[in-house]
PDB file of N, CA, C and O in Angstrom, chain B, residues numbered from 101:
ATOM      1  N   MET B 101    -117.281  58.869 -78.936  1.00  0.00           N
ATOM      2  CA  MET B 101    -117.702  59.833 -79.929  1.00  0.00           C
ATOM      3  C   MET B 101    -117.273  59.410 -81.326  1.00  0.00           C
ATOM      4  O   MET B 101    -117.136  60.249 -82.216  1.00  0.00           O
ATOM      5  N   SER B 102    -117.065  58.146 -81.516  1.00  0.00           N
ATOM      6  CA  SER B 102    -116.591  57.645 -82.797  1.00  0.00           C
ATOM      7  C   SER B 102    -117.625  57.745 -83.914  1.00  0.00           C
ATOM      8  O   SER B 102    -117.268  57.624 -85.086  1.00  0.00           O
ATOM      9  N   LYS B 103    -118.901  57.963 -83.581  1.00  0.00           N
ATOM     10  CA  LYS B 103    -119.940  58.066 -84.609  1.00  0.00           C
ATOM     11  C   LYS B 103    -119.914  59.405 -85.332  1.00  0.00           C
ATOM     12  O   LYS B 103    -120.655  59.602 -86.295  1.00  0.00           O
ATOM     13  N   PHE B 104    -119.083  60.310 -84.888  1.00  0.00           N
ATOM     14  CA  PHE B 104    -119.000  61.637 -85.482  1.00  0.00           C
ATOM     15  C   PHE B 104    -117.912  61.672 -86.558  1.00  0.00           C
ATOM     16  O   PHE B 104    -117.001  60.844 -86.549  1.00  0.00           O
ATOM     17  N   PRO B 105    -118.008  62.631 -87.484  1.00  0.00           N
ATOM     18  CA  PRO B 105    -117.004  62.706 -88.566  1.00  0.00           C
ATOM     19  C   PRO B 105    -115.618  63.019 -88.024  1.00  0.00           C
ATOM     20  O   PRO B 105    -115.463  63.726 -87.028  1.00  0.00           O
ATOM     21  N   LYS B 106    -114.621  62.480 -88.699  1.00  0.00           N
ATOM     22  CA  LYS B 106    -113.239  62.743 -88.310  1.00  0.00           C
ATOM     23  C   LYS B 106    -112.736  64.046 -88.928  1.00  0.00           C
ATOM     24  O   LYS B 106    -111.761  64.631 -88.455  1.00  0.00           O
ATOM     25  N   GLU B 107    -113.409  64.495 -89.990  1.00  0.00           N
ATOM     26  CA  GLU B 107    -113.005  65.719 -90.675  1.00  0.00           C
ATOM     27  C   GLU B 107    -114.058  66.799 -90.465  1.00  0.00           C
ATOM     28  O   GLU B 107    -115.248  66.574 -90.685  1.00  0.00           O
ATOM     29  N   LEU B 108    -113.614  67.956 -90.043  1.00  0.00           N
ATOM     30  CA  LEU B 108    -114.474  69.126 -89.895  1.00  0.00           C
ATOM     31  C   LEU B 108    -114.002  70.161 -90.910  1.00  0.00           C
ATOM     32  O   LEU B 108    -112.809  70.261 -91.195  1.00  0.00           O
ATOM     33  N   VAL B 109    -114.937  70.924 -91.450  1.00  0.00           N
ATOM     34  CA  VAL B 109    -114.581  71.912 -92.466  1.00  0.00           C
ATOM     35  C   VAL B 109    -114.679  73.309 -91.868  1.00  0.00           C
ATOM     36  O   VAL B 109    -115.667  73.673 -91.231  1.00  0.00           O
ATOM     37  N   PHE B 110    -113.614  74.079 -92.098  1.00  0.00           N
ATOM     38  CA  PHE B 110    -113.581  75.479 -91.693  1.00  0.00           C
ATOM     39  C   PHE B 110    -113.770  76.313 -92.952  1.00  0.00           C
ATOM     40  O   PHE B 110    -112.897  76.352 -93.818  1.00  0.00           O
ATOM     41  N   TYR B 111    -114.925  76.984 -93.047  1.00  0.00           N
ATOM     42  CA  TYR B 111    -115.231  77.837 -94.193  1.00  0.00           C
ATOM     43  C   TYR B 111    -114.814  79.260 -93.880  1.00  0.00           C
ATOM     44  O   TYR B 111    -115.121  79.787 -92.811  1.00  0.00           O
ATOM     45  N   SER B 112    -114.122  79.871 -94.807  1.00  0.00           N
ATOM     46  CA  SER B 112    -113.777  81.282 -94.615  1.00  0.00           C
ATOM     47  C   SER B 112    -114.060  82.046 -95.899  1.00  0.00           C
ATOM     48  O   SER B 112    -113.927  81.530 -97.009  1.00  0.00           O
ATOM     49  N   ASP B 113    -114.454  83.297 -95.699  1.00  0.00           N
ATOM     50  CA  ASP B 113    -114.636  84.206 -96.820  1.00  0.00           C
ATOM     51  C   ASP B 113    -113.843  85.463 -96.490  1.00  0.00           C
ATOM     52  O   ASP B 113    -113.076  85.478 -95.527  1.00  0.00           O
ATOM     53  N   ALA B 114    -114.019  86.498 -97.267  1.00  0.00           N
ATOM     54  CA  ALA B 114    -113.224  87.702 -97.054  1.00  0.00           C
ATOM     55  C   ALA B 114    -113.485  88.357 -95.699  1.00  0.00           C
ATOM     56  O   ALA B 114    -112.647  89.111 -95.204  1.00  0.00           O
ATOM     57  N   GLY B 115    -114.645  88.072 -95.094  1.00  0.00           N
ATOM     58  CA  GLY B 115    -115.004  88.733 -93.851  1.00  0.00           C
ATOM     59  C   GLY B 115    -114.812  87.926 -92.584  1.00  0.00           C
ATOM     60  O   GLY B 115    -114.492  88.483 -91.534  1.00  0.00           O
ATOM     61  N   HIS B 116    -115.008  86.595 -92.672  1.00  0.00           N
ATOM     62  CA  HIS B 116    -114.994  85.816 -91.440  1.00  0.00           C
ATOM     63  C   HIS B 116    -114.842  84.334 -91.739  1.00  0.00           C
ATOM     64  O   HIS B 116    -114.796  83.920 -92.897  1.00  0.00           O
ATOM     65  N   GLY B 117    -114.765  83.544 -90.675  1.00  0.00           N
ATOM     66  CA  GLY B 117    -114.637  82.105 -90.818  1.00  0.00           C
ATOM     67  C   GLY B 117    -115.555  81.372 -89.859  1.00  0.00           C
ATOM     68  O   GLY B 117    -115.879  81.872 -88.782  1.00  0.00           O
ATOM     69  N   TYR B 118    -115.971  80.175 -90.267  1.00  0.00           N
ATOM     70  CA  TYR B 118    -116.910  79.377 -89.488  1.00  0.00           C
ATOM     71  C   TYR B 118    -116.525  77.903 -89.561  1.00  0.00           C
ATOM     72  O   TYR B 118    -116.262  77.372 -90.640  1.00  0.00           O
ATOM     73  N   LEU B 119    -116.494  77.256 -88.414  1.00  0.00           N
ATOM     74  CA  LEU B 119    -116.214  75.831 -88.337  1.00  0.00           C
ATOM     75  C   LEU B 119    -117.537  75.077 -88.358  1.00  0.00           C
ATOM     76  O   LEU B 119    -118.392  75.292 -87.499  1.00  0.00           O
ATOM     77  N   LYS B 120    -117.707  74.196 -89.336  1.00  0.00           N
ATOM     78  CA  LYS B 120    -118.940  73.419 -89.487  1.00  0.00           C
ATOM     79  C   LYS B 120    -118.840  72.174 -88.599  1.00  0.00           C
ATOM     80  O   LYS B 120    -117.961  71.331 -88.782  1.00  0.00           O
ATOM     81  N   VAL B 121    -119.761  72.080 -87.634  1.00  0.00           N
ATOM     82  CA  VAL B 121    -119.739  70.992 -86.656  1.00  0.00           C
ATOM     83  C   VAL B 121    -121.156  70.434 -86.518  1.00  0.00           C
ATOM     84  O   VAL B 121    -122.105  71.209 -86.396  1.00  0.00           O
ATOM     85  N   PRO B 122    -121.322  69.109 -86.533  1.00  0.00           N
ATOM     86  CA  PRO B 122    -122.657  68.556 -86.313  1.00  0.00           C
ATOM     87  C   PRO B 122    -123.227  69.036 -84.969  1.00  0.00           C
ATOM     88  O   PRO B 122    -122.520  69.071 -83.962  1.00  0.00           O
ATOM     89  N   LEU B 123    -124.506  69.402 -84.972  1.00  0.00           N
ATOM     90  CA  LEU B 123    -125.138  69.858 -83.730  1.00  0.00           C
ATOM     91  C   LEU B 123    -125.037  68.802 -82.637  1.00  0.00           C
ATOM     92  O   LEU B 123    -124.876  69.135 -81.463  1.00  0.00           O
ATOM     93  N   LYS B 124    -125.132  67.531 -83.018  1.00  0.00           N
ATOM     94  CA  LYS B 124    -125.026  66.449 -82.033  1.00  0.00           C
ATOM     95  C   LYS B 124    -123.658  66.441 -81.366  1.00  0.00           C
ATOM     96  O   LYS B 124    -123.541  66.093 -80.190  1.00  0.00           O
ATOM     97  N   LEU B 125    -122.640  66.815 -82.097  1.00  0.00           N
ATOM     98  CA  LEU B 125    -121.290  66.869 -81.530  1.00  0.00           C
ATOM     99  C   LEU B 125    -121.146  68.064 -80.584  1.00  0.00           C
ATOM    100  O   LEU B 125    -120.507  67.964 -79.537  1.00  0.00           O
ATOM    101  N   ILE B 126    -121.744  69.185 -80.962  1.00  0.00           N
ATOM    102  CA  ILE B 126    -121.736  70.361 -80.087  1.00  0.00           C
ATOM    103  C   ILE B 126    -122.431  70.015 -78.775  1.00  0.00           C
ATOM    104  O   ILE B 126    -121.961  70.391 -77.702  1.00  0.00           O
ATOM    105  N   LYS B 127    -123.543  69.305 -78.862  1.00  0.00           N
ATOM    106  CA  LYS B 127    -124.277  68.882 -77.668  1.00  0.00           C
ATOM    107  C   LYS B 127    -123.473  67.876 -76.850  1.00  0.00           C
ATOM    108  O   LYS B 127    -123.483  67.924 -75.620  1.00  0.00           O
ATOM    109  N   ALA B 128    -122.778  66.966 -77.529  1.00  0.00           N
ATOM    110  CA  ALA B 128    -121.993  65.934 -76.835  1.00  0.00           C
ATOM    111  C   ALA B 128    -120.903  66.558 -75.953  1.00  0.00           C
ATOM    112  O   ALA B 128    -120.544  65.999 -74.916  1.00  0.00           O
ATOM    113  N   TYR B 129    -120.391  67.691 -76.361  1.00  0.00           N
ATOM    114  CA  TYR B 129    -119.381  68.400 -75.568  1.00  0.00           C
ATOM    115  C   TYR B 129    -120.012  69.381 -74.584  1.00  0.00           C
ATOM    116  O   TYR B 129    -119.299  70.108 -73.892  1.00  0.00           O
ATOM    117  N   GLY B 130    -121.334  69.407 -74.515  1.00  0.00           N
ATOM    118  CA  GLY B 130    -122.024  70.265 -73.551  1.00  0.00           C
ATOM    119  C   GLY B 130    -121.942  71.747 -73.863  1.00  0.00           C
ATOM    120  O   GLY B 130    -121.948  72.581 -72.957  1.00  0.00           O
ATOM    121  N   LEU B 131    -121.864  72.073 -75.141  1.00  0.00           N
ATOM    122  CA  LEU B 131    -121.646  73.470 -75.531  1.00  0.00           C
ATOM    123  C   LEU B 131    -122.855  74.148 -76.172  1.00  0.00           C
ATOM    124  O   LEU B 131    -122.815  75.348 -76.444  1.00  0.00           O
ATOM    125  N   PHE B 132    -123.909  73.409 -76.412  1.00  0.00           N
ATOM    126  CA  PHE B 132    -125.021  73.961 -77.194  1.00  0.00           C
ATOM    127  C   PHE B 132    -125.527  75.289 -76.629  1.00  0.00           C
ATOM    128  O   PHE B 132    -125.784  76.217 -77.395  1.00  0.00           O
ATOM    129  N   ASN B 133    -125.671  75.396 -75.344  1.00  0.00           N
ATOM    130  CA  ASN B 133    -126.180  76.630 -74.729  1.00  0.00           C
ATOM    131  C   ASN B 133    -125.105  77.672 -74.470  1.00  0.00           C
ATOM    132  O   ASN B 133    -125.378  78.719 -73.881  1.00  0.00           O
ATOM    133  N   LYS B 134    -123.887  77.389 -74.907  1.00  0.00           N
ATOM    134  CA  LYS B 134    -122.779  78.328 -74.709  1.00  0.00           C
ATOM    135  C   LYS B 134    -122.367  79.030 -75.997  1.00  0.00           C
ATOM    136  O   LYS B 134    -121.501  79.905 -75.979  1.00  0.00           O
ATOM    137  N   ILE B 135    -122.976  78.654 -77.101  1.00  0.00           N
ATOM    138  CA  ILE B 135    -122.632  79.234 -78.398  1.00  0.00           C
ATOM    139  C   ILE B 135    -123.283  80.610 -78.534  1.00  0.00           C
ATOM    140  O   ILE B 135    -124.449  80.793 -78.185  1.00  0.00           O
ATOM    141  N   SER B 136    -122.526  81.563 -79.038  1.00  0.00           N
ATOM    142  CA  SER B 136    -123.003  82.953 -79.140  1.00  0.00           C
ATOM    143  C   SER B 136    -123.913  83.167 -80.346  1.00  0.00           C
ATOM    144  O   SER B 136    -124.049  82.298 -81.207  1.00  0.00           O
ATOM    145  N   GLU B 137    -124.519  84.324 -80.383  1.00  0.00           N
ATOM    146  CA  GLU B 137    -125.387  84.700 -81.500  1.00  0.00           C
ATOM    147  C   GLU B 137    -124.586  85.038 -82.761  1.00  0.00           C
ATOM    148  O   GLU B 137    -125.175  85.356 -83.794  1.00  0.00           O
ATOM    149  N   PHE B 138    -123.262  84.975 -82.690  1.00  0.00           N
ATOM    150  CA  PHE B 138    -122.426  85.239 -83.854  1.00  0.00           C
ATOM    151  C   PHE B 138    -122.235  84.000 -84.719  1.00  0.00           C
ATOM    152  O   PHE B 138    -121.656  84.072 -85.803  1.00  0.00           O
ATOM    153  N   SER B 139    -122.728  82.858 -84.230  1.00  0.00           N
ATOM    154  CA  SER B 139    -122.664  81.611 -84.979  1.00  0.00           C
ATOM    155  C   SER B 139    -124.038  81.304 -85.557  1.00  0.00           C
ATOM    156  O   SER B 139    -125.046  81.873 -85.140  1.00  0.00           O
ATOM    157  N   PHE B 140    -124.057  80.394 -86.525  1.00  0.00           N
ATOM    158  CA  PHE B 140    -125.278  80.051 -87.230  1.00  0.00           C
ATOM    159  C   PHE B 140    -125.559  78.558 -87.104  1.00  0.00           C
ATOM    160  O   PHE B 140    -124.676  77.783 -86.737  1.00  0.00           O
ATOM    161  N   LYS B 141    -126.799  78.158 -87.411  1.00  0.00           N
ATOM    162  CA  LYS B 141    -127.134  76.740 -87.369  1.00  0.00           C
ATOM    163  C   LYS B 141    -128.150  76.400 -88.447  1.00  0.00           C
ATOM    164  O   LYS B 141    -129.034  77.186 -88.787  1.00  0.00           O
ATOM    165  N   SER B 142    -127.983  75.195 -88.964  1.00  0.00           N
ATOM    166  CA  SER B 142    -128.965  74.614 -89.872  1.00  0.00           C
ATOM    167  C   SER B 142    -129.641  73.492 -89.095  1.00  0.00           C
ATOM    168  O   SER B 142    -129.489  73.398 -87.877  1.00  0.00           O
ATOM    169  N   LYS B 143    -130.371  72.662 -89.779  1.00  0.00           N
ATOM    170  CA  LYS B 143    -131.074  71.566 -89.111  1.00  0.00           C
ATOM    171  C   LYS B 143    -130.103  70.580 -88.447  1.00  0.00           C
ATOM    172  O   LYS B 143    -130.400  70.033 -87.384  1.00  0.00           O
ATOM    173  N   GLU B 144    -128.949  70.358 -89.075  1.00  0.00           N
ATOM    174  CA  GLU B 144    -128.004  69.347 -88.583  1.00  0.00           C
ATOM    175  C   GLU B 144    -126.659  69.886 -88.125  1.00  0.00           C
ATOM    176  O   GLU B 144    -125.940  69.204 -87.395  1.00  0.00           O
ATOM    177  N   PHE B 145    -126.303  71.106 -88.542  1.00  0.00           N
ATOM    178  CA  PHE B 145    -124.957  71.603 -88.283  1.00  0.00           C
ATOM    179  C   PHE B 145    -124.940  72.964 -87.615  1.00  0.00           C
ATOM    180  O   PHE B 145    -125.843  73.780 -87.798  1.00  0.00           O
ATOM    181  N   GLY B 146    -123.905  73.186 -86.845  1.00  0.00           N
ATOM    182  CA  GLY B 146    -123.598  74.501 -86.325  1.00  0.00           C
ATOM    183  C   GLY B 146    -122.427  75.034 -87.126  1.00  0.00           C
ATOM    184  O   GLY B 146    -121.532  74.279 -87.505  1.00  0.00           O
ATOM    185  N   PHE B 147    -122.431  76.312 -87.379  1.00  0.00           N
ATOM    186  CA  PHE B 147    -121.325  76.980 -88.064  1.00  0.00           C
ATOM    187  C   PHE B 147    -120.757  77.962 -87.055  1.00  0.00           C
ATOM    188  O   PHE B 147    -121.259  79.074 -86.889  1.00  0.00           O
ATOM    189  N   LEU B 148    -119.692  77.522 -86.383  1.00  0.00           N
ATOM    190  CA  LEU B 148    -119.171  78.235 -85.226  1.00  0.00           C
ATOM    191  C   LEU B 148    -118.218  79.344 -85.630  1.00  0.00           C
ATOM    192  O   LEU B 148    -117.201  79.108 -86.282  1.00  0.00           O
ATOM    193  N   GLU B 149    -118.559  80.534 -85.238  1.00  0.00           N
ATOM    194  CA  GLU B 149    -117.783  81.741 -85.535  1.00  0.00           C
ATOM    195  C   GLU B 149    -116.358  81.552 -85.011  1.00  0.00           C
ATOM    196  O   GLU B 149    -116.152  81.068 -83.898  1.00  0.00           O
ATOM    197  N   GLU B 150    -115.390  81.936 -85.821  1.00  0.00           N
ATOM    198  CA  GLU B 150    -113.993  81.606 -85.561  1.00  0.00           C
ATOM    199  C   GLU B 150    -113.401  82.194 -84.284  1.00  0.00           C
ATOM    200  O   GLU B 150    -112.598  81.528 -83.630  1.00  0.00           O
ATOM    201  N   ASP B 151    -113.762  83.399 -83.915  1.00  0.00           N
ATOM    202  CA  ASP B 151    -113.086  84.063 -82.802  1.00  0.00           C
ATOM    203  C   ASP B 151    -113.486  83.534 -81.429  1.00  0.00           C
ATOM    204  O   ASP B 151    -112.636  83.392 -80.550  1.00  0.00           O
ATOM    205  N   CYS B 152    -114.753  83.245 -81.240  1.00  0.00           N
ATOM    206  CA  CYS B 152    -115.212  82.801 -79.913  1.00  0.00           C
ATOM    207  C   CYS B 152    -115.671  81.349 -79.918  1.00  0.00           C
ATOM    208  O   CYS B 152    -115.132  80.524 -79.180  1.00  0.00           O
ATOM    209  N   ASP B 153    -116.643  81.042 -80.727  1.00  0.00           N
ATOM    210  CA  ASP B 153    -117.310  79.750 -80.635  1.00  0.00           C
ATOM    211  C   ASP B 153    -116.483  78.581 -81.164  1.00  0.00           C
ATOM    212  O   ASP B 153    -116.480  77.511 -80.555  1.00  0.00           O
ATOM    213  N   ALA B 154    -115.793  78.758 -82.267  1.00  0.00           N
ATOM    214  CA  ALA B 154    -114.927  77.684 -82.764  1.00  0.00           C
ATOM    215  C   ALA B 154    -113.804  77.433 -81.763  1.00  0.00           C
ATOM    216  O   ALA B 154    -113.425  76.287 -81.521  1.00  0.00           O
ATOM    217  N   THR B 155    -113.279  78.496 -81.190  1.00  0.00           N
ATOM    218  CA  THR B 155    -112.230  78.371 -80.176  1.00  0.00           C
ATOM    219  C   THR B 155    -112.762  77.640 -78.945  1.00  0.00           C
ATOM    220  O   THR B 155    -112.076  76.784 -78.387  1.00  0.00           O
ATOM    221  N   LEU B 156    -113.973  77.971 -78.524  1.00  0.00           N
ATOM    222  CA  LEU B 156    -114.615  77.296 -77.394  1.00  0.00           C
ATOM    223  C   LEU B 156    -114.753  75.797 -77.676  1.00  0.00           C
ATOM    224  O   LEU B 156    -114.439  74.969 -76.821  1.00  0.00           O
ATOM    225  N   PHE B 157    -115.218  75.457 -78.863  1.00  0.00           N
ATOM    226  CA  PHE B 157    -115.380  74.062 -79.247  1.00  0.00           C
ATOM    227  C   PHE B 157    -114.028  73.339 -79.249  1.00  0.00           C
ATOM    228  O   PHE B 157    -113.904  72.258 -78.673  1.00  0.00           O
ATOM    229  N   LEU B 158    -113.033  73.919 -79.884  1.00  0.00           N
ATOM    230  CA  LEU B 158    -111.730  73.267 -79.984  1.00  0.00           C
ATOM    231  C   LEU B 158    -111.070  73.106 -78.617  1.00  0.00           C
ATOM    232  O   LEU B 158    -110.354  72.131 -78.389  1.00  0.00           O
ATOM    233  N   LYS B 159    -111.299  74.042 -77.715  1.00  0.00           N
ATOM    234  CA  LYS B 159    -110.787  73.925 -76.340  1.00  0.00           C
ATOM    235  C   LYS B 159    -111.469  72.764 -75.629  1.00  0.00           C
ATOM    236  O   LYS B 159    -110.809  72.008 -74.915  1.00  0.00           O
ATOM    237  N   ALA B 160    -112.770  72.609 -75.809  1.00  0.00           N
ATOM    238  CA  ALA B 160    -113.504  71.495 -75.203  1.00  0.00           C
ATOM    239  C   ALA B 160    -112.998  70.156 -75.744  1.00  0.00           C
ATOM    240  O   ALA B 160    -112.855  69.193 -74.989  1.00  0.00           O
ATOM    241  N   VAL B 161    -112.730  70.097 -77.041  1.00  0.00           N
ATOM    242  CA  VAL B 161    -112.190  68.889 -77.666  1.00  0.00           C
ATOM    243  C   VAL B 161    -110.834  68.551 -77.050  1.00  0.00           C
ATOM    244  O   VAL B 161    -110.573  67.402 -76.692  1.00  0.00           O
ATOM    245  N   GLU B 162    -109.992  69.546 -76.933  1.00  0.00           N
ATOM    246  CA  GLU B 162    -108.654  69.344 -76.352  1.00  0.00           C
ATOM    247  C   GLU B 162    -108.747  68.926 -74.887  1.00  0.00           C
ATOM    248  O   GLU B 162    -108.056  68.003 -74.458  1.00  0.00           O
ATOM    249  N   ASP B 163    -109.598  69.603 -74.122  1.00  0.00           N
ATOM    250  CA  ASP B 163    -109.756  69.278 -72.701  1.00  0.00           C
ATOM    251  C   ASP B 163    -110.261  67.850 -72.492  1.00  0.00           C
ATOM    252  O   ASP B 163    -109.951  67.220 -71.481  1.00  0.00           O
ATOM    253  N   ALA B 164    -111.033  67.346 -73.441  1.00  0.00           N
ATOM    254  CA  ALA B 164    -111.565  65.984 -73.360  1.00  0.00           C
ATOM    255  C   ALA B 164    -110.552  64.940 -73.844  1.00  0.00           C
ATOM    256  O   ALA B 164    -110.827  63.741 -73.812  1.00  0.00           O
ATOM    257  N   GLY B 165    -109.385  65.403 -74.288  1.00  0.00           N
ATOM    258  CA  GLY B 165    -108.356  64.485 -74.777  1.00  0.00           C
ATOM    259  C   GLY B 165    -108.628  63.958 -76.168  1.00  0.00           C
ATOM    260  O   GLY B 165    -108.123  62.902 -76.546  1.00  0.00           O
ATOM    261  N   ASN B 166    -109.414  64.679 -76.923  1.00  0.00           N
ATOM    262  CA  ASN B 166    -109.804  64.234 -78.265  1.00  0.00           C
ATOM    263  C   ASN B 166    -109.189  65.058 -79.387  1.00  0.00           C
ATOM    264  O   ASN B 166    -109.665  65.016 -80.522  1.00  0.00           O
ATOM    265  N   LYS B 167    -108.154  65.793 -79.083  1.00  0.00           N
ATOM    266  CA  LYS B 167    -107.533  66.698 -80.052  1.00  0.00           C
ATOM    267  C   LYS B 167    -107.132  65.997 -81.356  1.00  0.00           C
ATOM    268  O   LYS B 167    -107.248  66.578 -82.435  1.00  0.00           O
ATOM    269  N   ASP B 168    -106.670  64.771 -81.255  1.00  0.00           N
ATOM    270  CA  ASP B 168    -106.199  64.056 -82.444  1.00  0.00           C
ATOM    271  C   ASP B 168    -107.308  63.310 -83.181  1.00  0.00           C
ATOM    272  O   ASP B 168    -107.032  62.649 -84.182  1.00  0.00           O
ATOM    273  N   LYS B 169    -108.544  63.396 -82.718  1.00  0.00           N
ATOM    274  CA  LYS B 169    -109.648  62.684 -83.360  1.00  0.00           C
ATOM    275  C   LYS B 169    -110.205  63.414 -84.573  1.00  0.00           C
ATOM    276  O   LYS B 169    -110.919  62.820 -85.381  1.00  0.00           O
ATOM    277  N   TYR B 170    -109.886  64.695 -84.707  1.00  0.00           N
ATOM    278  CA  TYR B 170    -110.472  65.495 -85.780  1.00  0.00           C
ATOM    279  C   TYR B 170    -109.392  66.172 -86.608  1.00  0.00           C
ATOM    280  O   TYR B 170    -108.360  66.604 -86.095  1.00  0.00           O
ATOM    281  N   VAL B 171    -109.662  66.250 -87.897  1.00  0.00           N
ATOM    282  CA  VAL B 171    -108.815  66.973 -88.836  1.00  0.00           C
ATOM    283  C   VAL B 171    -109.662  68.116 -89.365  1.00  0.00           C
ATOM    284  O   VAL B 171    -110.823  67.921 -89.726  1.00  0.00           O
ATOM    285  N   ILE B 172    -109.090  69.299 -89.409  1.00  0.00           N
ATOM    286  CA  ILE B 172    -109.827  70.452 -89.922  1.00  0.00           C
ATOM    287  C   ILE B 172    -109.338  70.762 -91.333  1.00  0.00           C
ATOM    288  O   ILE B 172    -108.156  71.020 -91.562  1.00  0.00           O
ATOM    289  N   LYS B 173    -110.271  70.730 -92.256  1.00  0.00           N
ATOM    290  CA  LYS B 173    -109.995  71.048 -93.656  1.00  0.00           C
ATOM    291  C   LYS B 173    -110.467  72.477 -93.893  1.00  0.00           C
ATOM    292  O   LYS B 173    -111.598  72.820 -93.549  1.00  0.00           O
ATOM    293  N   GLU B 174    -109.625  73.301 -94.467  1.00  0.00           N
ATOM    294  CA  GLU B 174    -109.993  74.692 -94.732  1.00  0.00           C
ATOM    295  C   GLU B 174    -110.517  74.835 -96.153  1.00  0.00           C
ATOM    296  O   GLU B 174    -109.976  74.271 -97.104  1.00  0.00           O
ATOM    297  N   LYS B 175    -111.583  75.606 -96.259  1.00  0.00           N
ATOM    298  CA  LYS B 175    -112.180  75.844 -97.577  1.00  0.00           C
ATOM    299  C   LYS B 175    -112.536  77.323 -97.685  1.00  0.00           C
ATOM    300  O   LYS B 175    -113.307  77.844 -96.879  1.00  0.00           O
ATOM    301  N   TYR B 176    -111.974  77.992 -98.680  1.00  0.00           N
ATOM    302  CA  TYR B 176    -112.291  79.400 -98.910  1.00  0.00           C
ATOM    303  C   TYR B 176    -113.482  79.475 -99.857  1.00  0.00           C
ATOM    304  O   TYR B 176    -113.518  78.805-100.889  1.00  0.00           O
ATOM    305  N   VAL B 177    -114.453  80.300 -99.488  1.00  0.00           N
ATOM    306  CA  VAL B 177    -115.633  80.527-100.321  1.00  0.00           C
ATOM    307  C   VAL B 177    -115.809  82.030-100.514  1.00  0.00           C
ATOM    308  O   VAL B 177    -115.352  82.824 -99.692  1.00  0.00           O
ATOM    309  N   GLU B 178    -116.465  82.413-101.587  1.00  0.00           N
ATOM    310  CA  GLU B 178    -116.668  83.841-101.833  1.00  0.00           C
ATOM    311  C   GLU B 178    -117.519  84.470-100.731  1.00  0.00           C
ATOM    312  O   GLU B 178    -117.175  85.523-100.195  1.00  0.00           O
ATOM    313  N   THR B 179    -118.627  83.820-100.401  1.00  0.00           N
ATOM    314  CA  THR B 179    -119.497  84.247 -99.303  1.00  0.00           C
ATOM    315  C   THR B 179    -119.963  82.995 -98.576  1.00  0.00           C
ATOM    316  O   THR B 179    -120.522  82.087 -99.190  1.00  0.00           O
ATOM    317  N   ALA B 180    -119.736  82.947 -97.290  1.00  0.00           N
ATOM    318  CA  ALA B 180    -120.138  81.778 -96.506  1.00  0.00           C
ATOM    319  C   ALA B 180    -121.664  81.657 -96.495  1.00  0.00           C
ATOM    320  O   ALA B 180    -122.360  82.542 -95.998  1.00  0.00           O
ATOM    321  N   ALA B 181    -122.172  80.560 -97.045  1.00  0.00           N
ATOM    322  CA  ALA B 181    -123.619  80.345 -97.138  1.00  0.00           C
ATOM    323  C   ALA B 181    -124.290  80.300 -95.774  1.00  0.00           C
ATOM    324  O   ALA B 181    -125.476  80.608 -95.656  1.00  0.00           O
ATOM    325  N   CYS B 182    -123.556  79.926 -94.759  1.00  0.00           N
ATOM    326  CA  CYS B 182    -124.147  79.816 -93.425  1.00  0.00           C
ATOM    327  C   CYS B 182    -124.651  81.158 -92.900  1.00  0.00           C
ATOM    328  O   CYS B 182    -125.445  81.192 -91.960  1.00  0.00           O
ATOM    329  N   ARG B 183    -124.209  82.243 -93.485  1.00  0.00           N
ATOM    330  CA  ARG B 183    -124.685  83.566 -93.034  1.00  0.00           C
ATOM    331  C   ARG B 183    -126.195  83.736 -93.282  1.00  0.00           C
ATOM    332  O   ARG B 183    -126.824  84.641 -92.734  1.00  0.00           O
ATOM    333  N   ASN B 184    -126.759  82.859 -94.111  1.00  0.00           N
ATOM    334  CA  ASN B 184    -128.196  82.904 -94.385  1.00  0.00           C
ATOM    335  C   ASN B 184    -129.005  82.024 -93.428  1.00  0.00           C
ATOM    336  O   ASN B 184    -130.234  82.012 -93.491  1.00  0.00           O
ATOM    337  N   TYR B 185    -128.331  81.295 -92.551  1.00  0.00           N
ATOM    338  CA  TYR B 185    -129.004  80.403 -91.616  1.00  0.00           C
ATOM    339  C   TYR B 185    -129.400  81.153 -90.355  1.00  0.00           C
ATOM    340  O   TYR B 185    -128.998  82.295 -90.134  1.00  0.00           O
ATOM    341  N   ALA B 186    -130.193  80.483 -89.536  1.00  0.00           N
ATOM    342  CA  ALA B 186    -130.604  81.066 -88.241  1.00  0.00           C
ATOM    343  C   ALA B 186    -129.387  81.197 -87.336  1.00  0.00           C
ATOM    344  O   ALA B 186    -128.446  80.405 -87.402  1.00  0.00           O
ATOM    345  N   ARG B 187    -129.434  82.215 -86.492  1.00  0.00           N
ATOM    346  CA  ARG B 187    -128.373  82.388 -85.502  1.00  0.00           C
ATOM    347  C   ARG B 187    -128.662  81.499 -84.295  1.00  0.00           C
ATOM    348  O   ARG B 187    -129.808  81.131 -84.035  1.00  0.00           O
ATOM    349  N   PHE B 188    -127.618  81.170 -83.577  1.00  0.00           N
ATOM    350  CA  PHE B 188    -127.780  80.388 -82.347  1.00  0.00           C
ATOM    351  C   PHE B 188    -128.553  81.210 -81.336  1.00  0.00           C
ATOM    352  O   PHE B 188    -128.804  80.744 -80.225  1.00  0.00           O
TER     353      PHE B 188
END
């Protein structure tokens, strides 16, 4: 899975947080059909809702022994733009 970014961005606003993950990476971990309607997606990225879907993704990463392959950078925004994207 070395073709994927080493840094993932966690966007949070006053209401919620979303982990931005390439859709190809979500698929690589076999999670695409397990993501809830509380998360959003663009053409290339999934924005995984912090309580369920981001946790599901991070657990899959850890279970695969890849916990140290990714760094999560936190970014606070006034309103998370992903809320305007399609839901999973």
